[in-house]
All heavy atoms as TSV, in Angstrom:
chain	resi	resn	atom	element	x	y	z
A	1	MET	N	N	38.699	-10.645	6.274
A	1	MET	CA	C	37.864	-9.584	5.855
A	1	MET	C	C	38.565	-8.301	6.015
A	1	MET	O	O	39.142	-7.840	7.021
A	1	MET	CB	C	36.442	-9.626	6.654
A	1	MET	CG	C	35.577	-8.479	6.266
A	1	MET	SD	S	34.082	-8.632	7.227
A	1	MET	CE	C	32.834	-7.948	6.035
A	2	ALA	N	N	38.534	-7.469	4.989
A	2	ALA	CA	C	39.256	-6.217	4.961
A	2	ALA	C	C	38.353	-5.137	5.643
A	2	ALA	O	O	37.167	-5.232	5.633
A	2	ALA	CB	C	39.438	-5.732	3.572
A	3	ASN	N	N	39.082	-4.197	6.243
A	3	ASN	CA	C	38.260	-3.053	6.828
A	3	ASN	C	C	37.572	-2.295	5.657
A	3	ASN	O	O	38.091	-2.003	4.666
A	3	ASN	CB	C	39.173	-2.033	7.580
A	3	ASN	CG	C	39.981	-2.622	8.709
A	3	ASN	OD1	O	39.210	-3.578	9.322
A	3	ASN	ND2	N	40.893	-2.091	9.169
A	4	ARG	N	N	36.289	-1.929	5.993
A	4	ARG	CA	C	35.530	-1.193	4.918
A	4	ARG	C	C	34.836	-0.060	5.679
A	4	ARG	O	O	34.538	-0.156	6.870
A	4	ARG	CB	C	34.359	-2.087	4.287
A	4	ARG	CG	C	34.999	-3.131	3.538
A	4	ARG	CD	C	33.955	-3.912	2.813
A	4	ARG	NE	N	32.815	-4.145	3.620
A	4	ARG	CZ	C	31.968	-5.264	3.714
A	4	ARG	NH1	N	32.321	-6.132	2.832
A	4	ARG	NH2	N	31.094	-5.269	4.513
A	5	TYR	N	N	34.689	1.020	5.015
A	5	TYR	CA	C	34.012	2.178	5.497
A	5	TYR	C	C	32.476	2.014	5.151
A	5	TYR	O	O	32.096	1.776	3.987
A	5	TYR	CB	C	34.568	3.519	5.078
A	5	TYR	CG	C	35.887	3.754	5.556
A	5	TYR	CD1	C	37.029	3.312	4.793
A	5	TYR	CD2	C	36.205	4.324	6.738
A	5	TYR	CE1	C	38.264	3.602	5.327
A	5	TYR	CE2	C	37.404	4.519	7.235
A	5	TYR	CZ	C	38.506	4.144	6.402
A	5	TYR	OH	O	39.793	4.346	6.839
A	6	VAL	N	N	31.607	2.348	6.126
A	6	VAL	CA	C	30.197	2.350	5.844
A	6	VAL	C	C	29.916	3.597	4.799
A	6	VAL	O	O	29.120	3.324	3.918
A	6	VAL	CB	C	29.244	2.508	7.081
A	6	VAL	CG1	C	27.790	2.603	6.691
A	6	VAL	CG2	C	29.698	1.404	7.942
A	7	VAL	N	N	30.664	4.583	4.942
A	7	VAL	CA	C	30.523	5.732	4.117
A	7	VAL	C	C	31.787	5.942	3.379
A	7	VAL	O	O	32.846	6.355	4.035
A	7	VAL	CB	C	30.044	7.095	4.876
A	7	VAL	CG1	C	30.019	8.245	3.866
A	7	VAL	CG2	C	28.803	6.853	5.610
A	8	PRO	N	N	32.042	5.390	2.108
A	8	PRO	CA	C	33.383	5.405	1.522
A	8	PRO	C	C	33.978	6.799	1.520
A	8	PRO	O	O	35.196	6.897	1.531
A	8	PRO	CB	C	33.070	4.895	0.193
A	8	PRO	CG	C	31.826	4.178	0.384
A	8	PRO	CD	C	30.991	4.847	1.342
A	9	GLU	N	N	33.134	7.756	1.455
A	9	GLU	CA	C	33.737	9.151	1.415
A	9	GLU	C	C	34.347	9.652	2.677
A	9	GLU	O	O	35.036	10.603	2.659
A	9	GLU	CB	C	32.642	10.229	0.997
A	9	GLU	CG	C	31.905	9.983	-0.283
A	9	GLU	CD	C	30.911	8.900	-0.356
A	9	GLU	OE1	O	30.298	8.499	0.856
A	9	GLU	OE2	O	30.566	8.379	-1.391
A	10	ALA	N	N	34.088	8.924	3.649
A	10	ALA	CA	C	34.702	9.137	4.919
A	10	ALA	C	C	36.231	8.812	5.061
A	10	ALA	O	O	36.872	9.127	6.093
A	10	ALA	CB	C	33.958	8.454	6.132
A	11	LYS	N	N	36.669	7.957	4.133
A	11	LYS	CA	C	38.165	7.442	4.244
A	11	LYS	C	C	39.154	8.552	4.379
A	11	LYS	O	O	40.003	8.506	5.108
A	11	LYS	CB	C	38.422	6.532	2.970
A	11	LYS	CG	C	39.688	5.841	2.950
A	11	LYS	CD	C	39.955	5.054	1.803
A	11	LYS	CE	C	41.142	4.291	1.932
A	11	LYS	NZ	N	41.395	3.354	0.854
A	12	GLU	N	N	39.038	9.564	3.454
A	12	GLU	CA	C	39.955	10.706	3.554
A	12	GLU	C	C	39.866	11.434	4.871
A	12	GLU	O	O	40.972	11.762	5.437
A	12	GLU	CB	C	39.785	11.620	2.249
A	12	GLU	CG	C	40.813	12.750	2.368
A	12	GLU	CD	C	42.254	12.039	2.258
A	12	GLU	OE1	O	42.546	11.032	1.647
A	12	GLU	OE2	O	43.213	12.686	2.870
A	13	ALA	N	N	38.812	11.688	5.323
A	13	ALA	CA	C	38.568	12.325	6.694
A	13	ALA	C	C	39.250	11.466	7.736
A	13	ALA	O	O	39.829	12.087	8.730
A	13	ALA	CB	C	37.131	12.549	6.857
A	14	MET	N	N	39.076	10.180	7.724
A	14	MET	CA	C	39.658	9.351	8.739
A	14	MET	C	C	41.188	9.312	8.669
A	14	MET	O	O	41.840	9.291	9.690
A	14	MET	CB	C	38.994	7.797	8.631
A	14	MET	CG	C	37.585	7.717	9.111
A	14	MET	SD	S	37.487	8.228	10.874
A	14	MET	CE	C	38.405	6.895	11.697
A	15	ASN	N	N	41.680	9.284	7.344
A	15	ASN	CA	C	43.098	9.459	7.175
A	15	ASN	C	C	43.634	10.703	7.857
A	15	ASN	O	O	44.698	10.642	8.464
A	15	ASN	CB	C	43.473	9.199	5.814
A	15	ASN	CG	C	43.422	7.818	5.356
A	15	ASN	OD1	O	43.530	6.972	6.142
A	15	ASN	ND2	N	43.171	7.623	3.993
A	16	ARG	N	N	42.900	11.809	7.505
A	16	ARG	CA	C	43.401	13.158	8.168
A	16	ARG	C	C	43.291	13.039	9.721
A	16	ARG	O	O	44.265	13.505	10.379
A	16	ARG	CB	C	42.481	14.156	7.679
A	16	ARG	CG	C	42.919	14.614	6.263
A	16	ARG	CD	C	42.267	16.046	5.908
A	16	ARG	NE	N	40.852	16.039	6.089
A	16	ARG	CZ	C	39.899	15.607	5.278
A	16	ARG	NH1	N	40.133	15.240	4.018
A	16	ARG	NH2	N	38.557	15.803	5.546
A	17	PHE	N	N	42.391	12.434	10.322
A	17	PHE	CA	C	42.211	12.341	11.690
A	17	PHE	C	C	43.275	11.524	12.323
A	17	PHE	O	O	43.834	11.831	13.288
A	17	PHE	CB	C	40.683	11.811	11.953
A	17	PHE	CG	C	40.337	11.521	13.392
A	17	PHE	CD1	C	40.514	12.653	14.323
A	17	PHE	CD2	C	39.851	10.321	13.898
A	17	PHE	CE1	C	40.184	12.410	15.634
A	17	PHE	CE2	C	39.542	10.164	15.161
A	17	PHE	CZ	C	39.765	11.346	16.042
A	18	LYS	N	N	43.506	10.416	11.545
A	18	LYS	CA	C	44.700	9.623	12.066
A	18	LYS	C	C	45.947	10.303	12.120
A	18	LYS	O	O	46.757	10.245	13.010
A	18	LYS	CB	C	44.661	8.359	11.188
A	18	LYS	CG	C	45.763	7.310	11.586
A	18	LYS	CD	C	45.808	6.046	10.805
A	18	LYS	CE	C	45.430	6.202	9.358
A	18	LYS	NZ	N	45.517	4.797	8.564
A	19	MET	N	N	46.273	10.961	10.992
A	19	MET	CA	C	47.589	11.877	10.874
A	19	MET	C	C	47.521	12.905	12.004
A	19	MET	O	O	48.732	13.109	12.543
A	19	MET	CB	C	47.583	12.450	9.547
A	19	MET	CG	C	47.798	11.515	8.397
A	19	MET	SD	S	49.335	10.564	8.488
A	19	MET	CE	C	50.105	11.161	7.123
A	20	GLU	N	N	46.528	13.576	12.361
A	20	GLU	CA	C	46.456	14.478	13.302
A	20	GLU	C	C	46.707	13.884	14.671
A	20	GLU	O	O	47.488	14.380	15.515
A	20	GLU	CB	C	45.091	15.168	13.354
A	20	GLU	CG	C	44.864	16.310	14.419
A	20	GLU	CD	C	43.465	16.845	14.364
A	20	GLU	OE1	O	43.034	17.108	13.257
A	20	GLU	OE2	O	42.911	17.061	15.531
A	21	ALA	N	N	46.109	12.705	14.994
A	21	ALA	CA	C	46.211	12.005	16.183
A	21	ALA	C	C	47.767	11.489	16.365
A	21	ALA	O	O	48.280	11.642	17.456
A	21	ALA	CB	C	45.394	10.814	16.308
A	22	ALA	N	N	48.289	11.110	15.291
A	22	ALA	CA	C	49.667	10.586	15.285
A	22	ALA	C	C	50.738	11.846	15.592
A	22	ALA	O	O	51.634	11.721	16.414
A	22	ALA	CB	C	50.180	10.160	14.003
A	23	THR	N	N	50.479	13.034	15.036
A	23	THR	CA	C	51.108	14.241	15.372
A	23	THR	C	C	51.027	14.635	16.797
A	23	THR	O	O	52.048	14.972	17.482
A	23	THR	CB	C	50.691	15.488	14.358
A	23	THR	OG1	O	50.843	14.908	13.136
A	23	THR	CG2	C	51.395	16.668	14.750
A	24	ASP	N	N	49.801	14.448	17.416
A	24	ASP	CA	C	49.541	14.806	18.843
A	24	ASP	C	C	50.420	14.035	19.664
A	24	ASP	O	O	50.818	14.404	20.678
A	24	ASP	CB	C	48.014	14.612	19.046
A	24	ASP	CG	C	47.158	15.589	18.392
A	24	ASP	OD1	O	47.683	16.686	17.877
A	24	ASP	OD2	O	46.024	15.482	18.515
A	25	VAL	N	N	50.677	12.745	19.300
A	25	VAL	CA	C	51.424	11.824	20.107
A	25	VAL	C	C	52.862	11.718	19.790
A	25	VAL	O	O	53.616	10.925	20.388
A	25	VAL	CB	C	50.874	10.489	20.373
A	25	VAL	CG1	C	49.444	10.493	21.059
A	25	VAL	CG2	C	50.699	9.711	18.972
A	26	GLY	N	N	53.351	12.511	18.840
A	26	GLY	CA	C	54.672	12.553	18.306
A	26	GLY	C	C	55.133	11.368	17.519
A	26	GLY	O	O	56.365	11.036	17.402
A	27	VAL	N	N	54.229	10.713	16.739
A	27	VAL	CA	C	54.605	9.706	15.772
A	27	VAL	C	C	54.533	10.172	14.441
A	27	VAL	O	O	53.470	10.833	13.970
A	27	VAL	CB	C	53.728	8.354	16.076
A	27	VAL	CG1	C	53.958	7.310	15.129
A	27	VAL	CG2	C	53.731	7.860	17.428
A	28	THR	N	N	55.422	9.904	13.680
A	28	THR	CA	C	55.499	10.415	12.168
A	28	THR	C	C	54.924	9.133	11.348
A	28	THR	O	O	55.473	8.141	11.349
A	28	THR	CB	C	56.907	10.693	11.757
A	28	THR	OG1	O	57.349	11.659	12.592
A	28	THR	CG2	C	56.846	11.121	10.224
A	29	LEU	N	N	53.854	9.431	10.675
A	29	LEU	CA	C	53.208	8.522	9.827
A	29	LEU	C	C	53.483	8.867	8.392
A	29	LEU	O	O	53.562	9.978	7.988
A	29	LEU	CB	C	51.662	8.578	10.008
A	29	LEU	CG	C	50.984	7.770	11.129
A	29	LEU	CD1	C	49.565	7.887	11.127
A	29	LEU	CD2	C	51.585	6.448	11.299
A	30	LYS	N	N	53.754	7.914	7.570
A	30	LYS	CA	C	53.805	8.073	6.067
A	30	LYS	C	C	52.503	7.888	5.528
A	30	LYS	O	O	51.598	7.119	6.010
A	30	LYS	CB	C	54.800	7.140	5.499
A	30	LYS	CG	C	56.111	7.069	6.104
A	30	LYS	CD	C	57.112	6.058	5.549
A	30	LYS	CE	C	56.626	4.692	5.974
A	30	LYS	NZ	N	57.322	3.987	6.932
A	31	HIS	N	N	52.231	8.501	4.297
A	31	HIS	CA	C	50.955	8.171	3.570
A	31	HIS	C	C	51.166	6.733	2.921
A	31	HIS	O	O	52.247	6.417	2.434
A	31	HIS	CB	C	50.815	9.104	2.513
A	31	HIS	CG	C	50.389	10.500	3.015
A	31	HIS	ND1	N	49.014	10.651	3.390
A	31	HIS	CD2	C	51.047	11.630	3.195
A	31	HIS	CE1	C	48.983	11.970	3.810
A	31	HIS	NE2	N	50.114	12.496	3.716
A	32	GLY	N	N	50.244	5.867	3.139
A	32	GLY	CA	C	50.356	4.416	2.704
A	32	GLY	C	C	50.719	3.570	3.791
A	32	GLY	O	O	50.262	3.688	4.965
A	33	TYR	N	N	51.590	2.668	3.564
A	33	TYR	CA	C	51.874	1.533	4.533
A	33	TYR	C	C	52.824	2.049	5.666
A	33	TYR	O	O	53.685	2.827	5.555
A	33	TYR	CB	C	52.765	0.567	3.774
A	33	TYR	CG	C	53.120	-0.594	4.641
A	33	TYR	CD1	C	52.110	-1.602	5.038
A	33	TYR	CD2	C	54.510	-0.781	5.030
A	33	TYR	CE1	C	52.560	-2.667	5.846
A	33	TYR	CE2	C	54.870	-1.856	5.651
A	33	TYR	CZ	C	53.897	-2.793	6.145
A	33	TYR	OH	O	54.279	-3.867	6.879
A	34	ASN	N	N	52.403	1.701	6.913
A	34	ASN	CA	C	53.066	2.043	8.166
A	34	ASN	C	C	53.379	0.861	9.019
A	34	ASN	O	O	53.287	0.960	10.204
A	34	ASN	CB	C	52.355	3.100	8.890
A	34	ASN	CG	C	52.393	4.490	8.254
A	34	ASN	OD1	O	53.431	5.207	8.336
A	34	ASN	ND2	N	51.392	4.940	7.579
A	35	GLY	N	N	53.537	-0.251	8.382
A	35	GLY	CA	C	53.805	-1.535	9.052
A	35	GLY	C	C	55.088	-1.492	9.898
A	35	GLY	O	O	55.372	-2.412	10.706
A	36	ASP	N	N	55.971	-0.439	9.799
A	36	ASP	CA	C	57.105	-0.497	10.592
A	36	ASP	C	C	56.915	0.139	12.047
A	36	ASP	O	O	57.886	0.304	12.831
A	36	ASP	CB	C	58.157	0.279	9.828
A	36	ASP	CG	C	57.856	1.725	9.415
A	36	ASP	OD1	O	56.677	1.969	9.298
A	36	ASP	OD2	O	58.737	2.573	9.058
A	37	LEU	N	N	55.748	0.555	12.293
A	37	LEU	CA	C	55.429	1.089	13.579
A	37	LEU	C	C	55.522	0.083	14.725
A	37	LEU	O	O	55.175	-1.024	14.490
A	37	LEU	CB	C	53.962	1.727	13.602
A	37	LEU	CG	C	53.658	2.908	12.752
A	37	LEU	CD1	C	52.190	3.352	13.023
A	37	LEU	CD2	C	54.624	4.168	13.168
A	38	THR	N	N	55.989	0.535	15.910
A	38	THR	CA	C	55.752	-0.338	16.968
A	38	THR	C	C	54.440	-0.519	17.392
A	38	THR	O	O	53.543	0.321	17.239
A	38	THR	CB	C	56.756	0.005	18.164
A	38	THR	OG1	O	56.183	1.264	18.678
A	38	THR	CG2	C	58.127	0.175	17.736
A	39	SER	N	N	54.159	-1.595	18.278
A	39	SER	CA	C	52.830	-1.769	18.834
A	39	SER	C	C	52.419	-0.637	19.721
A	39	SER	O	O	51.317	-0.107	19.756
A	39	SER	CB	C	52.608	-2.978	19.635
A	39	SER	OG	O	52.882	-4.120	18.854
A	40	ARG	N	N	53.529	-0.056	20.471
A	40	ARG	CA	C	53.280	1.032	21.385
A	40	ARG	C	C	52.823	2.219	20.628
A	40	ARG	O	O	51.963	2.992	20.929
A	40	ARG	CB	C	54.567	1.320	22.197
A	40	ARG	CG	C	54.404	2.454	23.075
A	40	ARG	CD	C	55.691	2.669	23.831
A	40	ARG	NE	N	55.410	3.533	25.121
A	40	ARG	CZ	C	55.544	2.950	26.231
A	40	ARG	NH1	N	55.927	1.779	26.430
A	40	ARG	NH2	N	55.122	3.673	27.287
A	41	GLN	N	N	53.560	2.417	19.335
A	41	GLN	CA	C	53.159	3.721	18.568
A	41	GLN	C	C	51.811	3.623	18.019
A	41	GLN	O	O	50.998	4.519	18.048
A	41	GLN	CB	C	54.274	3.869	17.495
A	41	GLN	CG	C	55.610	4.259	17.970
A	41	GLN	CD	C	56.583	4.265	16.790
A	41	GLN	OE1	O	56.672	3.154	16.031
A	41	GLN	NE2	N	57.453	5.253	16.701
A	42	ALA	N	N	51.487	2.469	17.566
A	42	ALA	CA	C	50.121	2.225	16.855
A	42	ALA	C	C	49.078	2.310	17.966
A	42	ALA	O	O	47.961	2.952	17.740
A	42	ALA	CB	C	50.080	0.954	16.124
A	43	GLY	N	N	49.338	1.831	19.113
A	43	GLY	CA	C	48.349	1.936	20.264
A	43	GLY	C	C	48.189	3.274	20.680
A	43	GLY	O	O	47.108	3.853	21.040
A	44	SER	N	N	49.228	4.137	20.753
A	44	SER	CA	C	49.216	5.550	21.146
A	44	SER	C	C	48.298	6.372	20.128
A	44	SER	O	O	47.546	7.201	20.582
A	44	SER	CB	C	50.607	6.119	21.092
A	44	SER	OG	O	51.265	5.475	22.241
A	45	ILE	N	N	48.497	6.045	18.857
A	45	ILE	CA	C	47.673	6.707	17.856
A	45	ILE	C	C	46.227	6.342	17.991
A	45	ILE	O	O	45.339	7.267	18.051
A	45	ILE	CB	C	48.106	6.347	16.367
A	45	ILE	CG1	C	49.537	6.944	16.224
A	45	ILE	CG2	C	47.233	6.913	15.437
A	45	ILE	CD1	C	50.333	6.447	14.939
A	46	GLY	N	N	45.909	5.084	18.174
A	46	GLY	CA	C	44.478	4.680	18.356
A	46	GLY	C	C	43.924	5.123	19.613
A	46	GLY	O	O	42.719	5.585	19.633
A	47	GLY	N	N	44.671	5.170	20.697
A	47	GLY	CA	C	44.206	5.751	21.942
A	47	GLY	C	C	43.885	7.276	21.873
A	47	GLY	O	O	42.884	7.759	22.309
A	48	GLN	N	N	44.720	7.945	21.076
A	48	GLN	CA	C	44.551	9.391	20.947
A	48	GLN	C	C	43.280	9.619	20.054
A	48	GLN	O	O	42.550	10.548	20.434
A	48	GLN	CB	C	45.728	10.065	20.237
A	48	GLN	CG	C	45.626	11.518	20.099
A	48	GLN	CD	C	45.655	12.362	21.479
A	48	GLN	OE1	O	45.886	11.760	22.425
A	48	GLN	NE2	N	45.307	13.587	21.281
A	49	MET	N	N	43.053	8.779	19.154
A	49	MET	CA	C	41.829	8.933	18.245
A	49	MET	C	C	40.489	8.687	19.156
A	49	MET	O	O	39.604	9.463	19.081
A	49	MET	CB	C	41.864	7.929	17.046
A	49	MET	CG	C	42.930	8.305	16.136
A	49	MET	SD	S	43.108	6.987	14.780
A	49	MET	CE	C	41.627	7.348	13.741
A	50	VAL	N	N	40.597	7.641	19.955
A	50	VAL	CA	C	39.489	7.440	20.830
A	50	VAL	C	C	39.210	8.545	21.861
A	50	VAL	O	O	38.137	8.982	22.082
A	50	VAL	CB	C	39.596	6.098	21.479
A	50	VAL	CG1	C	38.556	5.864	22.745
A	50	VAL	CG2	C	39.552	4.918	20.574
A	51	LYS	N	N	40.414	9.110	22.339
A	51	LYS	CA	C	40.163	10.207	23.349
A	51	LYS	C	C	39.499	11.328	22.764
A	51	LYS	O	O	38.699	12.076	23.283
A	51	LYS	CB	C	41.627	10.610	23.846
A	51	LYS	CG	C	41.689	11.691	24.838
A	51	LYS	CD	C	43.152	11.977	25.269
A	51	LYS	CE	C	43.181	13.197	26.032
A	51	LYS	NZ	N	44.501	13.580	26.438
A	52	LYS	N	N	39.857	11.649	21.465
A	52	LYS	CA	C	39.499	12.902	20.795
A	52	LYS	C	C	37.835	12.527	20.397
A	52	LYS	O	O	37.128	13.576	20.422
A	52	LYS	CB	C	40.144	13.122	19.464
A	52	LYS	CG	C	41.563	13.776	19.735
A	52	LYS	CD	C	42.223	13.916	18.421
A	52	LYS	CE	C	43.364	14.933	18.635
A	52	LYS	NZ	N	43.171	16.132	17.873
A	53	MET	N	N	37.598	11.391	20.006
A	53	MET	CA	C	36.122	11.083	19.838
A	53	MET	C	C	35.236	11.175	21.000
A	53	MET	O	O	34.157	11.749	20.911
A	53	MET	CB	C	36.057	9.683	19.192
A	53	MET	CG	C	36.513	9.612	17.812
A	53	MET	SD	S	36.228	7.968	16.927
A	53	MET	CE	C	37.676	7.133	17.366
A	54	ILE	N	N	35.790	10.675	22.158
A	54	ILE	CA	C	35.013	10.838	23.352
A	54	ILE	C	C	34.914	12.312	23.820
A	54	ILE	O	O	33.737	12.813	24.099
A	54	ILE	CB	C	35.814	10.136	24.549
A	54	ILE	CG1	C	35.581	8.581	24.283
A	54	ILE	CG2	C	35.103	10.415	25.824
A	54	ILE	CD1	C	36.445	7.735	25.176
A	55	GLU	N	N	35.892	13.089	23.655
A	55	GLU	CA	C	35.899	14.492	23.863
A	55	GLU	C	C	34.873	15.268	23.018
A	55	GLU	O	O	34.050	16.116	23.465
A	55	GLU	CB	C	37.221	15.056	23.742
A	55	GLU	CG	C	38.170	14.867	24.984
A	55	GLU	CD	C	39.617	15.253	24.653
A	55	GLU	OE1	O	39.981	15.817	23.549
A	55	GLU	OE2	O	40.353	15.091	25.594
A	56	ALA	N	N	34.852	14.912	21.743
A	56	ALA	CA	C	33.883	15.561	20.816
A	56	ALA	C	C	32.508	15.188	21.137
A	56	ALA	O	O	31.673	15.987	21.111
A	56	ALA	CB	C	34.297	15.089	19.286
A	57	TYR	N	N	32.401	13.896	21.495
A	57	TYR	CA	C	30.936	13.440	21.871
A	57	TYR	C	C	30.457	14.174	23.137
A	57	TYR	O	O	29.295	14.722	23.195
A	57	TYR	CB	C	30.831	11.901	22.147
A	57	TYR	CG	C	29.646	11.483	22.737
A	57	TYR	CD1	C	28.431	11.219	21.918
A	57	TYR	CD2	C	29.458	11.343	24.040
A	57	TYR	CE1	C	27.326	10.909	22.430
A	57	TYR	CE2	C	28.204	10.904	24.571
A	57	TYR	CZ	C	27.178	10.742	23.801
A	57	TYR	OH	O	25.886	10.356	24.313
A	58	GLU	N	N	31.446	14.316	24.147
A	58	GLU	CA	C	30.980	14.995	25.439
A	58	GLU	C	C	30.707	16.478	25.231
A	58	GLU	O	O	29.805	17.030	25.688
A	58	GLU	CB	C	32.064	14.824	26.382
A	58	GLU	CG	C	32.202	13.398	26.929
A	58	GLU	CD	C	33.284	13.182	27.945
A	58	GLU	OE1	O	34.285	13.876	27.918
A	58	GLU	OE2	O	33.212	12.133	28.744
A	59	ARG	N	N	31.456	17.081	24.210
A	59	ARG	CA	C	31.084	18.537	23.941
A	59	ARG	C	C	29.845	18.652	23.351
A	59	ARG	O	O	29.112	19.568	23.446
A	59	ARG	CB	C	32.152	19.184	23.020
A	59	ARG	CG	C	33.453	19.476	23.790
A	59	ARG	CD	C	34.421	20.294	22.870
A	59	ARG	NE	N	34.688	19.668	21.632
A	59	ARG	CZ	C	35.644	18.910	21.297
A	59	ARG	NH1	N	36.503	18.565	22.314
A	59	ARG	NH2	N	35.827	18.347	20.179
A	60	GLY	N	N	29.413	17.660	22.437
A	60	GLY	CA	C	28.229	17.816	21.646
A	60	GLY	C	C	27.052	17.487	22.558
A	60	GLY	O	O	25.901	17.800	22.220
A	61	SER	N	N	27.129	16.650	23.627
A	61	SER	CA	C	25.951	16.249	24.295
A	61	SER	C	C	25.629	17.158	25.511
A	61	SER	O	O	24.847	16.839	26.270
A	61	SER	CB	C	26.275	14.798	24.896
A	61	SER	OG	O	27.306	14.782	25.742
A	62	LYS	N	N	26.445	18.313	25.557
A	62	LYS	CA	C	26.226	19.127	26.723
A	62	LYS	C	C	25.344	20.271	26.303
A	62	LYS	O	O	25.199	20.736	25.257
A	62	LYS	CB	C	27.459	19.542	27.420
A	62	LYS	CG	C	28.047	18.526	28.145
A	62	LYS	CD	C	29.343	18.972	28.721
A	62	LYS	CE	C	29.983	17.758	29.485
A	62	LYS	NZ	N	31.345	18.088	30.072
């Protein structure tokens, strides 16, 4: 099953968010396919995205 967005319009925003997180951790992403990333690089990007989401939630709930 392919990844699908509940709100299709959110796809571009998620791509920008992913690029920003990659920049934060020093990983260069290309637009499109990035299958040449190491597991460590991909995990760093995902971890940074989660960290930013938690921070945003905590700022909003105070």
